[in-house]
C-alpha positions as CSV (number, residue, x, y, z in Angstrom):
1,M,12.4,26.0,-13.4
2,L,11.5,22.6,-11.5
3,D,7.6,21.7,-12.1
4,S,5.2,22.7,-9.1
5,N,4.5,19.2,-8.0
6,Y,8.7,18.0,-7.5
7,D,7.9,18.5,-3.7
8,L,4.5,16.8,-3.7
9,K,4.7,13.1,-1.8
10,F,1.5,11.4,-0.8
11,S,0.5,8.2,0.6
12,I,-1.4,5.4,-0.8
13,C,-3.6,3.2,1.6
14,M,-4.3,-0.3,0.6
15,P,-5.9,-1.9,3.4
16,V,-6.4,-5.7,1.8
17,Y,-7.6,-9.4,2.9
18,N,-7.0,-12.4,0.5
19,G,-6.1,-9.8,-2.5
20,E,-4.1,-12.2,-4.4
21,Y,-6.0,-12.0,-7.6
22,V,-5.8,-8.3,-7.9
23,I,-2.9,-7.2,-5.5
24,N,-0.1,-7.9,-8.5
25,Q,-1.8,-6.0,-11.4
26,T,-2.5,-2.8,-8.6
27,L,1.0,-2.9,-7.3
28,R,2.0,-2.9,-11.1
29,S,0.1,0.3,-11.8
30,I,0.9,2.1,-9.1
31,L,4.9,1.2,-9.6
32,T,5.2,2.0,-13.2
33,Q,4.1,5.2,-12.9
34,S,6.8,8.5,-14.0
35,F,5.8,10.0,-10.3
36,D,7.7,8.3,-7.5
37,N,7.2,10.6,-4.3
38,F,4.9,8.1,-2.3
39,E,4.4,5.3,-0.5
40,V,2.1,2.6,-0.4
41,I,0.7,1.7,2.9
42,I,-0.7,-2.1,3.0
43,I,-2.6,-3.5,5.5
44,D,-3.5,-7.2,5.6
45,D,-6.5,-8.3,7.4
46,C,-5.1,-11.6,7.8
47,S,-5.2,-13.0,4.2
48,K,-5.7,-16.5,4.0
49,D,-4.0,-16.6,0.3
50,N,-0.8,-16.0,-1.3
51,T,-1.2,-11.7,-0.8
52,I,2.0,-11.8,1.5
53,E,3.9,-13.6,-1.0
54,I,3.2,-11.9,-4.2
55,I,3.4,-8.1,-2.1
56,K,7.2,-9.2,-1.0
57,S,8.0,-10.4,-4.3
58,F,8.0,-6.7,-5.8
59,N,11.1,-6.1,-3.0
60,D,10.3,-1.7,-3.5
61,K,11.7,0.2,-0.5
62,R,8.1,2.4,-1.0
63,I,5.9,-0.2,0.1
64,K,5.2,-0.8,3.7
65,Y,3.6,-3.6,4.9
66,Y,2.3,-4.6,8.0
67,K,-0.2,-7.6,9.0
68,N,-3.2,-7.2,11.8
69,E,-2.5,-9.7,14.6
70,K,-7.1,-10.1,14.1
71,N,-9.5,-9.4,11.6
72,L,-10.2,-5.7,12.2
73,C,-12.6,-6.1,8.8
74,Y,-12.7,-3.1,6.4
75,P,-13.3,0.3,8.5
76,K,-10.7,-0.5,10.8
77,N,-8.2,-1.5,9.1
78,L,-9.1,1.4,6.4
79,E,-8.3,3.5,9.7
80,K,-4.9,1.5,11.0
81,C,-4.0,2.2,7.5
82,R,-4.6,5.8,7.2
83,K,-2.7,6.3,10.9
84,K,0.7,4.7,9.5
85,A,0.5,7.1,6.5
86,R,3.5,9.7,7.0
87,Y,2.1,12.2,4.2
88,D,-0.8,14.6,4.4
89,L,-2.0,13.3,0.6
């Protein structure tokens, strides 16, 4: 019998701005979970630090990275992130 969560897929939305001090540990925590039917949507709101380099160092197909052309601030960036999500959860 299959686990009832077997087909569950979800999106993790991460709006980020200058997140180099937390993004590494956050992604490591997410990517080492035993459940792997998810995507991580990261929308970078024009960071000026090493956020992009840290994200790209993971080279994981579940991570979807986008960078805004201009800073949208948190509410609009979060909404943009939500719209990129493929899954309902």
